[in-house]
BAFI-3210 file (N, C-alpha, C; in Angstrom, 3 decimals, decimal comma, padded with zeros to 6 digits):
// residues 270
n [1|2|3|4|5|6|7|8|9|10|11|12|13|14|15|16|17|18|19|20|21|22|23|24|25|26|27|28|29|30|31|32|33|34|35|36|37|38|39|40|41|42|43|44|45|46|47|48|49|50|51|52|53|54|55|56|57|58|59|60|61|62|63|64|65|66|67|68|69|70|71|72|73|74|75|76|77|78|79|80|81|82|83|84|85|86|87|88|89|90|91|92|93|94|95|96|97|98|99|100|101|102|103|104|105|106|107|108|109|110|111|112|113|114|115|116|117|118|119|120|121|122|123|124|125|126|127|128|129|130|131|132|133|134|135|136|137|138|139|140|141|142|143|144|145|146|147|148|149|150|151|152|153|154|155|156|157|158|159|160|161|162|163|164|165|166|167|168|169|170|171|172|173|174|175|176|177|178|179|180|181|182|183|184|185|186|187|188|189|190|191|192|193|194|195|196|197|198|199|200|201|202|203|204|205|206|207|208|209|210|211|212|213|214|215|216|217|218|219|220|221|222|223|224|225|226|227|228|229|230|231|232|233|234|235|236|237|238|239|240|241|242|243|244|245|246|247|248|249|250|251|252|253|254|255|256|257|258|259|260|261|262|263|264|265|266|267|268|269|270]
n.u [-004,927|-002,430|-001,983|-001,340|000,460|002,477|002,132|002,838|005,480|006,250|008,158|007,323|008,444|007,945|006,418|008,236|010,051|012,704|016,213|016,668|015,413|016,028|018,278|021,300|020,323|018,351|019,700|021,792|019,930|019,463|022,413|022,998|021,013|022,166|024,396|024,134|023,292|021,055|018,113|015,786|012,619|010,498|009,773|007,736|008,167|010,486|009,753|007,653|009,630|011,386|009,443|008,342|010,812|011,447|009,127|010,006|012,024|011,344|009,342|010,907|012,394|010,760|007,640|004,986|001,937|-000,735|-002,694|-005,797|-008,348|-008,106|-009,731|-011,112|-009,108|-006,801|-005,541|-002,602|-002,576|-003,178|-006,148|-005,411|-003,043|-004,423|-005,818|-003,215|-001,007|001,935|002,563|002,882|005,621|005,812|004,123|004,814|005,422|003,012|001,200|002,437|002,360|-000,482|-000,527|000,583|-001,353|-003,199|-002,335|-001,826|-004,388|-005,616|-004,115|-004,978|-007,388|-007,733|-006,713|-007,230|-010,052|-010,751|-009,930|-011,511|-011,392|-008,626|-008,278|-008,995|-007,102|-006,349|-007,909|-007,218|-003,997|-001,706|-003,102|-006,103|-009,035|-011,288|-014,381|-014,652|-013,138|-010,702|-007,296|-005,469|-003,040|-000,957|001,784|004,176|006,860|008,766|011,636|012,558|013,823|012,395|009,888|008,120|005,865|005,598|005,088|003,456|001,275|002,411|004,432|006,672|008,015|009,876|010,282|007,648|005,405|005,644|005,601|004,140|005,335|003,884|003,303|003,743|005,302|004,077|003,826|002,260|000,132|-002,261|-003,717|-005,056|-008,076|-008,662|-009,082|-011,554|-012,767|-011,923|-009,633|-006,531|-004,485|-005,287|-007,026|-005,101|-002,983|000,488|003,018|005,196|007,378|009,504|012,196|013,836|016,700|017,603|020,655|020,736|020,472|018,581|015,719|014,080|010,788|008,129|004,937|003,726|001,421|000,278|-002,134|-002,375|000,273|002,674|005,033|007,662|008,279|011,068|012,851|012,160|011,331|009,075|006,188|004,099|000,440|-002,537|-005,253|-008,826|-011,243|-013,996|-017,369|-019,190|-017,604|-016,530|-016,559|-019,624|-021,100|-022,676|-024,186|-025,118|-026,183|-025,191|-022,676|-022,871|-024,679|-024,196|-025,233|-025,398|-023,001|-021,230|-021,162|-020,169|-017,547|-014,359|-011,859|-008,704|-006,315|-006,139|-004,880|-004,963|-004,514|-001,664|-000,359|-000,556|-001,517|-004,095|-006,961|-007,989|-008,914|-006,089]
n.v [000,012|000,223|003,160|003,460|002,093|003,870|006,142|005,511|005,364|008,121|009,951|011,259|013,341|015,241|013,166|011,667|011,042|013,044|012,401|013,365|012,588|010,458|010,586|011,482|012,595|011,046|008,940|010,375|011,431|009,115|007,662|009,668|008,916|006,457|006,971|008,462|011,340|011,985|011,806|009,755|008,508|005,843|003,381|003,891|006,692|007,060|006,241|008,347|010,642|009,484|009,631|012,386|013,477|012,663|013,365|016,130|016,231|015,358|016,948|018,768|018,819|017,272|017,530|016,863|018,464|017,037|015,265|015,963|015,526|014,344|011,842|012,639|013,841|015,677|018,734|018,428|015,696|012,208|010,115|007,670|008,481|009,929|008,158|006,591|007,789|007,348|007,065|009,609|010,592|009,472|010,701|012,051|009,913|008,227|010,137|010,389|007,713|007,718|009,712|008,578|006,124|007,818|009,138|006,870|005,546|007,670|007,302|004,805|005,105|007,239|006,035|003,464|003,357|003,098|000,527|-002,030|-002,601|-002,851|-005,093|-006,597|-007,090|-009,263|-010,259|-008,618|-009,035|-011,490|-014,745|-014,230|-015,766|-014,540|-013,467|-014,344|-016,215|-015,546|-014,899|-012,891|-011,483|-010,157|-008,760|-007,395|-005,549|-003,847|-003,422|-005,137|-006,164|-007,766|-009,936|-013,116|-015,498|-018,970|-022,173|-025,645|-025,053|-023,884|-025,589|-025,080|-022,808|-020,227|-018,054|-017,000|-015,844|-012,605|-010,449|-006,865|-003,591|-001,662|001,609|001,913|000,114|-002,605|-005,764|-007,011|-009,236|-010,427|-013,569|-014,685|-016,354|-019,675|-020,874|-022,571|-021,454|-022,183|-021,915|-020,609|-021,874|-024,587|-026,168|-027,180|-027,105|-026,474|-023,352|-020,822|-017,849|-016,271|-013,849|-011,008|-009,568|-006,305|-006,555|-008,082|-010,605|-013,952|-015,393|-017,977|-017,758|-018,221|-016,753|-014,492|-014,321|-016,739|-019,074|-021,636|-023,962|-026,555|-029,181|-030,279|-034,068|-034,909|-032,889|-031,040|-028,488|-025,983|-025,438|-023,022|-023,491|-023,605|-022,874|-023,824|-024,836|-026,711|-025,547|-027,454|-028,694|-026,718|-024,796|-024,838|-022,468|-022,303|-020,544|-018,221|-015,923|-014,307|-014,047|-012,721|-010,572|-007,297|-005,743|-007,485|-008,571|-006,473|-006,055|-008,249|-011,017|-010,333|-012,512|-012,309|-014,305|-017,768|-020,940|-023,757|-027,228|-026,773|-027,478|-030,378|-033,432|-033,585|-032,454|-029,701|-026,790|-025,521]
n.w [-012,029|-013,286|-013,548|-010,863|-010,343|-011,681|-010,324|-007,672|-007,354|-007,323|-005,173|-002,242|-000,143|001,643|003,629|004,559|007,795|009,137|009,408|011,969|013,550|014,852|016,326|018,568|021,105|022,483|023,347|024,681|026,922|028,279|028,867|030,701|032,740|033,608|034,661|036,440|036,521|036,130|038,596|039,618|040,785|041,460|039,163|037,211|037,647|036,076|033,759|033,066|033,210|030,773|028,610|028,623|028,107|025,596|024,144|024,243|022,814|020,362|019,393|018,923|016,716|014,903|013,946|011,900|010,352|010,472|007,556|006,424|008,647|011,650|013,686|016,751|017,870|019,680|019,347|017,566|018,075|017,769|018,624|020,013|021,384|023,297|024,897|025,691|027,139|027,165|024,743|023,501|023,025|020,349|018,827|016,269|014,517|014,401|013,325|010,874|010,062|009,525|007,676|005,499|004,953|004,400|001,749|000,176|000,157|-001,167|-003,489|-004,274|-004,708|-006,871|-008,996|-009,463|-008,372|-006,120|-002,854|-003,442|-006,047|-006,338|-004,894|-006,900|-009,016|-009,941|-012,288|-014,063|-014,346|-015,248|-016,681|-018,424|-019,391|-022,259|-023,114|-026,056|-026,008|-026,675|-025,252|-022,538|-021,387|-018,808|-017,020|-014,896|-015,122|-014,926|-015,120|-017,434|-020,716|-023,004|-022,858|-023,587|-023,860|-023,516|-023,898|-023,255|-025,311|-027,607|-028,144|-026,938|-027,658|-027,373|-028,850|-029,922|-029,030|-028,227|-025,796|-025,411|-024,103|-022,219|-021,174|-018,381|-017,623|-017,694|-018,975|-022,006|-024,051|-026,290|-026,685|-029,677|-030,284|-031,359|-035,006|-034,818|-032,542|-030,309|-027,071|-027,282|-025,461|-023,536|-021,192|-018,244|-019,606|-019,533|-019,141|-019,080|-018,813|-020,676|-019,645|-020,529|-018,883|-017,650|-018,403|-020,188|-020,039|-020,381|-018,957|-017,938|-016,434|-013,609|-013,900|-011,942|-011,279|-011,783|-011,192|-010,490|-010,091|-011,070|-009,801|-011,539|-011,858|-012,454|-012,766|-010,950|-011,037|-011,144|-012,743|-014,296|-014,769|-016,743|-015,663|-016,070|-016,487|-018,107|-017,860|-016,477|-014,755|-012,901|-009,906|-008,021|-006,322|-003,490|-002,082|-003,922|-003,984|-002,531|-003,395|-005,979|-005,399|-004,841|-002,785|-000,606|-000,719|-000,092|002,293|003,425|004,810|004,301|003,152|003,285|003,678|002,506|003,437|001,539|002,033|002,759|004,822|005,528|003,892|003,179|001,433|002,799|004,887|006,569]
ca.u [-003,742|-001,243|-001,954|-001,143|001,734|003,190|001,960|003,629|006,788|006,544|008,681|007,135|009,614|007,241|005,847|008,950|010,735|014,171|017,190|017,063|014,092|016,944|019,480|021,494|019,705|017,701|020,898|022,517|019,311|019,396|023,467|022,586|020,148|022,872|026,098|023,403|023,754|019,693|017,727|014,271|012,154|009,886|010,151|006,823|008,785|011,436|008,960|007,329|010,733|011,695|008,594|008,521|012,233|011,468|008,309|010,664|013,480|010,738|008,961|011,994|012,910|009,584|006,029|004,321|000,925|-001,519|-003,496|-007,232|-009,146|-007,954|-010,651|-011,623|-007,671|-006,675|-004,575|-002,069|-002,458|-004,464|-006,769|-004,491|-002,449|-005,206|-005,950|-002,205|-000,121|003,027|002,550|003,199|006,895|005,614|003,051|005,131|005,459|001,603|000,860|003,011|001,310|-001,913|-000,482|000,961|-002,254|-004,657|-002,195|-002,206|-006,001|-006,031|-003,847|-005,762|-009,013|-007,667|-005,894|-008,404|-011,461|-010,614|-009,500|-012,207|-011,226|-007,447|-008,184|-009,157|-006,242|-006,026|-008,608|-006,187|-002,909|-001,727|-003,927|-007,271|-009,754|-012,028|-015,791|-014,517|-012,091|-009,300|-006,637|-005,181|-002,020|-000,194|002,814|004,507|008,369|009,361|013,307|012,760|014,060|011,609|009,168|007,536|005,028|005,460|004,585|002,519|000,326|003,182|005,385|007,664|008,881|010,469|010,352|007,007|004,635|006,265|004,505|004,489|005,545|003,309|004,103|003,576|005,973|003,408|004,475|000,858|-000,326|-003,776|-003,642|-006,000|-008,930|-007,986|-010,137|-012,838|-013,298|-011,505|-008,722|-005,203|-003,801|-005,788|-007,045|-004,162|-001,454|001,872|003,172|006,338|007,477|010,871|012,214|015,107|016,724|018,669|021,777|020,648|020,677|017,251|015,618|012,697|010,272|006,853|004,409|003,535|-000,057|-000,342|-003,318|-001,771|001,403|003,027|006,334|008,241|008,932|012,273|013,763|011,989|011,155|007,716|005,633|002,548|-000,596|-003,614|-006,421|-009,630|-012,286|-015,445|-018,463|-019,670|-016,362|-016,313|-017,117|-020,834|-021,478|-023,824|-024,816|-024,590|-026,662|-023,796|-021,658|-023,744|-025,767|-023,304|-025,308|-024,901|-021,350|-020,331|-021,163|-019,616|-016,295|-013,044|-010,767|-007,254|-005,687|-006,481|-004,154|-005,791|-003,714|-000,365|000,366|-001,237|-001,702|-005,611|-007,265|-008,898|-008,054|-005,540]
ca.v [-000,511|000,739|004,235|003,316|001,671|005,171|007,147|005,011|005,699|009,810|010,133|012,216|013,772|015,304|012,054|011,176|011,644|013,422|011,277|013,808|011,980|009,102|011,731|010,899|013,188|010,216|007,947|011,028|011,688|007,600|007,853|010,434|008,475|005,296|007,834|009,013|012,530|012,632|011,166|009,320|007,629|004,857|002,977|004,855|007,926|006,840|006,186|009,920|011,291|009,401|010,024|013,810|013,988|012,100|013,887|017,361|015,968|014,896|018,095|020,081|017,892|016,569|017,500|017,462|018,439|015,942|015,604|016,164|015,595|012,760|011,694|012,694|014,259|016,716|019,344|017,279|014,017|010,937|009,349|006,693|009,350|010,326|006,906|006,112|009,123|006,786|007,049|010,702|010,783|008,941|011,119|012,188|008,883|007,616|010,974|009,903|006,520|008,280|010,669|007,580|005,546|008,756|009,229|005,506|005,637|008,479|006,973|003,563|005,748|007,970|005,355|002,415|003,780|002,285|-000,851|-002,714|-002,763|-003,083|-006,231|-007,671|-006,936|-010,714|-010,122|-007,840|-009,564|-013,067|-015,419|-014,201|-015,988|-013,527|-014,257|-014,862|-017,126|-014,858|-014,987|-011,841|-011,797|-008,899|-008,835|-006,209|-006,060|-002,663|-003,224|-006,130|-005,785|-007,888|-010,690|-013,331|-016,802|-020,029|-023,579|-026,734|-024,790|-023,703|-026,605|-024,474|-021,910|-018,973|-016,506|-017,098|-014,454|-011,516|-009,212|-005,216|-003,062|-000,163|003,102|001,577|-001,299|-004,047|-006,578|-007,197|-009,782|-010,833|-014,527|-014,753|-018,035|-020,308|-020,796|-023,288|-020,768|-022,398|-020,865|-021,359|-022,551|-025,219|-026,152|-027,990|-026,836|-025,738|-022,314|-019,898|-016,753|-015,750|-012,591|-010,352|-008,593|-005,181|-006,863|-009,011|-012,089|-014,167|-016,094|-018,612|-017,485|-018,382|-015,684|-014,053|-014,196|-017,467|-019,604|-022,909|-024,432|-028,030|-029,456|-031,404|-035,157|-035,202|-031,599|-030,530|-027,202|-025,561|-024,720|-022,412|-024,451|-022,850|-023,647|-023,233|-026,306|-026,836|-025,174|-028,638|-029,045|-025,565|-024,933|-023,988|-021,520|-022,770|-018,857|-017,934|-014,182|-013,637|-013,716|-011,657|-009,309|-006,204|-004,930|-008,393|-008,582|-005,202|-006,536|-009,731|-010,779|-010,314|-013,382|-012,081|-015,487|-019,011|-021,914|-024,977|-028,111|-026,364|-028,089|-031,473|-033,805|-033,239|-031,185|-029,006|-025,455|-025,848]
ca.w [-011,286|-013,889|-013,030|-009,566|-010,265|-011,817|-009,308|-006,835|-007,599|-006,949|-003,722|-001,404|000,731|003,030|004,052|005,411|008,789|008,763|009,981|013,102|014,629|015,433|016,919|019,737|021,862|023,898|024,079|025,637|028,310|028,565|029,468|031,958|033,738|033,814|035,163|037,480|036,442|036,672|039,602|039,221|042,002|040,627|037,570|036,660|037,411|034,779|032,277|032,680|032,455|029,629|027,942|028,373|027,318|024,177|023,662|023,818|021,474|019,075|018,906|018,442|015,624|014,087|014,479|011,012|010,270|009,825|006,358|006,749|009,919|012,765|014,247|017,908|017,843|020,453|018,535|016,824|019,013|017,718|019,908|020,384|022,542|024,445|025,643|026,426|026,980|027,031|023,160|023,286|022,297|019,294|018,054|014,905|013,698|014,459|012,403|009,558|009,672|009,121|006,392|004,409|004,979|003,616|000,760|-000,614|-000,078|-002,452|-005,079|-005,226|-005,096|-007,887|-010,114|-009,701|-008,052|-004,679|-002,686|-003,682|-007,354|-006,447|-004,987|-008,209|-009,921|-010,576|-013,271|-015,329|-014,576|-015,637|-018,092|-018,459|-020,738|-022,360|-023,420|-027,278|-025,937|-026,510|-023,517|-022,430|-020,451|-018,344|-016,214|-014,182|-014,992|-015,273|-015,879|-018,450|-022,037|-023,647|-022,440|-024,156|-023,031|-024,257|-023,222|-023,904|-026,512|-028,777|-028,361|-025,940|-028,473|-026,697|-029,918|-031,044|-028,759|-027,574|-025,251|-025,802|-023,118|-021,660|-020,392|-016,668|-017,029|-017,789|-020,562|-022,235|-024,973|-026,411|-027,887|-030,162|-029,943|-032,736|-036,202|-034,229|-031,547|-029,089|-026,880|-027,583|-024,304|-023,211|-019,678|-017,773|-020,292|-018,987|-019,617|-018,462|-019,367|-020,833|-019,419|-020,756|-017,989|-018,208|-018,762|-021,653|-019,673|-020,554|-017,876|-017,955|-015,049|-013,681|-013,747|-010,400|-010,961|-011,994|-010,174|-010,193|-010,568|-010,388|-009,770|-012,325|-010,562|-012,618|-012,876|-009,857|-011,312|-011,086|-014,039|-014,330|-015,595|-017,128|-014,994|-017,071|-016,737|-018,616|-016,985|-015,549|-013,785|-011,948|-008,653|-008,085|-005,158|-002,393|-001,809|-004,950|-003,741|-001,494|-004,459|-006,893|-004,862|-004,279|-001,457|000,480|-000,537|000,576|004,171|003,977|005,364|003,189|003,500|003,041|002,750|003,065|003,072|001,288|002,142|002,558|006,186|005,441|002,724|003,154|001,113|003,519|005,294|008,261]
c.u [-002,579|-001,154|-001,358|000,416|002,818|003,222|002,861|005,009|007,581|007,069|007,825|007,703|008,970|006,770|007,014|009,778|012,201|015,195|017,432|016,354|015,109|018,050|020,186|021,167|019,130|018,708|021,368|021,747|019,592|020,849|023,546|022,232|021,160|023,944|025,408|023,530|022,284|018,939|016,332|014,024|011,936|010,298|008,976|006,986|009,865|010,735|008,270|008,614|011,283|010,708|008,488|009,924|012,166|010,502|008,740|011,278|012,367|010,085|009,732|012,522|011,777|007,972|005,437|002,959|000,138|-002,570|-004,903|-007,499|-008,363|-008,949|-010,497|-009,738|-008,010|-005,701|-004,081|-001,653|-003,505|-004,931|-006,077|-003,692|-002,927|-005,409|-004,695|-001,190|001,254|003,292|002,870|004,471|006,754|004,367|003,560|004,645|003,827|000,961|001,126|002,328|-000,083|-001,570|-000,385|-000,337|-003,359|-003,875|-002,032|-003,453|-006,373|-005,446|-004,675|-007,328|-008,919|-007,162|-006,804|-010,101|-011,678|-009,867|-010,028|-011,733|-009,540|-007,333|-008,322|-008,737|-005,908|-006,963|-008,110|-004,754|-002,921|-002,724|-005,233|-008,283|-011,148|-013,574|-015,693|-013,829|-010,796|-008,407|-005,940|-004,123|-001,056|000,704|003,676|005,967|009,210|011,073|013,408|013,000|013,031|011,066|008,201|006,846|004,960|004,808|003,867|001,987|001,153|004,751|006,949|008,577|008,721|010,230|009,183|005,782|005,001|005,233|005,028|004,494|004,749|004,018|004,263|004,412|005,600|003,604|002,866|000,803|-001,564|-003,290|-005,058|-006,688|-008,204|-008,900|-011,596|-013,073|-013,102|-010,212|-007,235|-004,544|-005,346|-006,047|-005,914|-002,827|-000,562|002,337|004,459|006,266|009,158|011,132|013,567|015,327|017,636|019,931|021,785|020,641|018,772|017,424|014,222|012,095|008,985|006,171|003,842|001,869|-000,588|-001,394|-003,109|-000,477|001,602|004,409|006,555|008,814|010,558|013,555|013,383|011,297|009,303|007,456|004,313|001,664|-001,852|-004,875|-007,706|-010,800|-013,438|-016,404|-018,847|-018,830|-016,108|-016,816|-018,493|-021,047|-022,649|-024,743|-024,673|-025,140|-025,814|-022,809|-022,250|-024,272|-024,710|-023,497|-025,300|-023,290|-020,556|-020,237|-020,555|-018,224|-015,218|-012,269|-009,363|-006,540|-006,132|-005,574|-005,062|-004,590|-002,014|000,154|000,228|-001,049|-003,168|-005,908|-008,525|-008,069|-007,816|-005,384]
c.v [-000,005|002,117|004,401|003,176|003,103|006,036|007,049|005,328|007,063|009,629|011,198|012,257|014,334|014,756|011,424|011,573|012,162|012,443|012,093|013,355|010,745|009,569|011,022|011,343|012,212|009,420|009,042|011,018|010,004|007,704|008,694|009,737|007,385|005,632|008,110|010,366|013,225|011,334|010,892|008,501|006,294|004,392|003,691|006,135|007,775|006,776|007,361|010,320|011,165|009,879|011,693|014,197|013,767|012,952|015,386|017,372|015,977|016,064|018,953|019,711|017,525|016,683|018,291|017,605|017,246|016,331|015,032|016,449|014,309|012,937|011,494|012,811|015,975|017,586|018,197|015,892|013,105|010,671|008,627|007,433|009,934|009,148|006,365|007,275|008,598|006,777|008,574|011,114|010,265|009,466|011,729|011,201|008,252|008,677|010,653|008,567|006,869|008,877|009,743|006,665|006,600|008,858|007,866|005,419|006,411|007,972|005,576|004,350|006,757|007,049|003,973|002,342|003,025|000,812|-001,807|-003,251|-003,542|-004,517|-007,458|-007,461|-008,249|-010,610|-009,267|-008,714|-011,073|-013,200|-015,036|-014,384|-014,932|-013,942|-015,011|-015,902|-016,829|-014,986|-013,676|-012,186|-010,317|-009,372|-007,802|-006,404|-005,177|-002,691|-004,339|-005,303|-006,087|-009,211|-011,434|-014,459|-017,723|-021,183|-024,810|-026,248|-024,247|-024,474|-025,875|-023,752|-020,706|-017,590|-016,502|-016,112|-013,680|-010,829|-007,770|-004,944|-001,773|000,762|003,081|000,479|-002,642|-004,505|-006,954|-008,339|-010,245|-012,630|-014,884|-016,264|-018,546|-020,587|-021,354|-022,670|-021,301|-021,766|-021,509|-021,751|-023,326|-025,634|-027,173|-027,703|-026,186|-024,559|-021,815|-018,624|-016,472|-014,101|-012,097|-009,633|-007,467|-005,585|-007,929|-010,423|-012,728|-015,285|-016,670|-018,359|-017,801|-016,652|-015,623|-014,189|-015,460|-018,461|-020,976|-023,319|-026,012|-028,011|-030,655|-032,718|-035,366|-034,059|-030,785|-029,094|-026,948|-025,023|-024,239|-023,509|-023,403|-023,333|-022,818|-024,425|-025,778|-026,532|-026,164|-029,042|-027,896|-025,462|-024,014|-023,481|-021,857|-021,638|-017,957|-016,031|-013,622|-013,286|-012,563|-010,441|-008,643|-005,927|-005,979|-008,494|-007,714|-005,596|-007,471|-009,683|-011,015|-011,234|-013,125|-013,207|-016,811|-020,225|-023,530|-026,257|-027,986|-027,513|-029,545|-032,068|-033,691|-032,014|-030,322|-027,572|-025,897|-024,895]
c.w [-012,065|-013,568|-011,539|-009,276|-010,542|-010,950|-008,237|-006,625|-007,673|-005,731|-003,413|-000,296|002,079|003,999|004,846|006,521|008,475|009,747|011,611|014,393|015,159|015,867|018,196|020,876|023,100|024,138|025,164|027,159|028,771|029,640|031,052|033,052|034,180|034,920|036,383|037,849|036,781|037,530|039,407|040,593|041,352|039,495|036,944|036,568|036,057|033,706|032,065|032,154|031,327|028,439|027,617|027,641|025,841|023,373|023,053|022,629|020,037|018,364|018,303|017,215|014,228|014,349|012,957|011,013|009,411|008,142|006,649|008,190|010,912|013,727|016,046|018,521|018,735|019,787|017,276|017,144|018,741|018,804|020,485|021,573|023,598|025,390|026,518|025,886|026,953|025,143|022,810|022,455|021,080|018,410|016,618|013,850|013,775|013,191|010,986|009,094|008,945|007,740|005,360|004,179|003,952|001,985|-000,245|-000,944|-001,153|-003,652|-005,468|-005,459|-006,635|-009,283|-010,508|-009,337|-006,618|-004,329|-003,140|-005,259|-007,369|-005,783|-005,562|-009,220|-011,025|-011,932|-014,465|-015,549|-014,703|-016,651|-017,860|-019,525|-021,031|-023,117|-024,873|-027,251|-026,453|-025,346|-023,461|-021,028|-019,901|-017,136|-015,821|-014,264|-015,796|-015,996|-016,755|-019,850|-023,015|-022,605|-023,657|-023,421|-024,104|-023,405|-024,125|-025,289|-027,770|-029,150|-027,494|-026,637|-028,016|-027,621|-030,590|-030,709|-027,407|-026,963|-025,312|-024,334|-022,829|-020,830|-018,733|-016,329|-017,001|-019,268|-020,576|-023,627|-024,898|-027,277|-028,207|-030,221|-031,559|-033,644|-035,449|-033,278|-030,217|-028,577|-027,174|-026,724|-023,751|-021,533|-019,328|-018,739|-019,242|-019,782|-018,625|-019,443|-019,480|-020,878|-019,470|-019,697|-018,381|-018,773|-019,912|-020,988|-019,747|-019,248|-018,095|-016,487|-015,049|-013,561|-012,196|-010,067|-011,544|-010,684|-009,970|-010,937|-010,269|-010,840|-010,977|-011,557|-011,014|-012,433|-011,586|-009,640|-011,432|-012,615|-013,626|-014,942|-015,615|-016,625|-015,576|-017,517|-017,493|-017,552|-016,008|-014,543|-012,768|-010,864|-008,658|-006,459|-004,828|-002,393|-002,843|-004,649|-003,410|-002,333|-005,365|-006,477|-003,985|-003,002|-000,269|000,647|000,179|002,081|004,309|004,381|004,531|003,825|002,560|002,722|003,681|002,415|002,688|001,355|002,277|003,757|006,223|003,921|002,217|002,367|001,617|003,819|006,341|008,629]
res [m|n|k|m|l|k|d|a|s|v|y|d|s|q|s|q|p|p|s|s|v|f|s|g|d|k|n|d|f|n|e|d|l|l|m|g|t|k|s|v|g|s|i|d|d|l|k|i|e|l|s|k|e|e|m|k|n|q|e|s|h|y|n|p|e|p|i|g|i|i|e|n|a|e|g|n|r|p|k|v|c|l|d|d|p|y|l|d|p|f|t|g|d|l|i|l|r|q|n|e|y|k|k|w|l|e|i|f|e|n|a|e|g|g|l|e|n|i|s|r|s|y|k|k|f|g|l|n|i|q|p|n|n|d|i|t|f|m|e|w|a|p|a|a|k|s|m|s|i|f|g|d|f|n|g|w|n|r|d|e|f|w|c|e|r|n|e|f|g|c|w|c|i|t|l|k|a|l|e|d|g|s|s|r|i|k|h|g|q|k|y|k|i|r|v|e|g|p|d|g|n|k|m|d|r|n|s|a|w|t|t|y|s|v|q|d|g|g|t|k|i|y|d|c|v|f|w|n|p|e|e|k|d|k|h|k|w|t|y|i|n|c|v|e|d|e|k|i|n|d|k|g|v|r|i|y|e|s|h|v|g|m|s|s|e|g|g|c|i|n]
***
């Protein structure tokens, strides 16, 4: 993830369409139609004329070479254009999107080993408990001048635990376990981060990676909550093999987003 954040900042001018793609040529052509200087028959003829003219204009302005092989393509035409000729005027845009997709796929692969690992960034960012009860914290804030973490666990002292910035703009700290072996932040304790902006202004903020937050009834301000229940209180997976068996899990459904109790008071999926 760190390398990906750095690579993503590199601007690829070859993947961007020139401004001439959006020139006035098409508007001029449409104006000719409205003024009667060009004649067409049926509405289908109009579509065909527009498609041909747009394709001609676009080919003269922007005709990028596809990166790699486009499956079932005819020349530089993606398959979708073969299925729907009305998309021909947008061939350049479609190839651009394919190129962007392949570019980012390569960035993900080189930086983190693929989309699977990218989807598990939550295991690196935010608060994460370690086997020895140390707690690691990481937050991406490249423009920040400083960052500290504070909360119930240290009497809300903003000047005790300072994070260090790495070369990728991520602020990191390891909160060592206490002498008795327990974690410094206990389950259910609130915490926040203090961020110093480029202008020197210091602000209390919630971590973008918090897994749980609560609203204060008086101030109406939300605070992060460290969620680390005892083993007996953790959710027990019914189909444990689907979770642990990679061969099965690789073929399973990927849930992008699930809203639990957001549109009703009941604790259910809506």
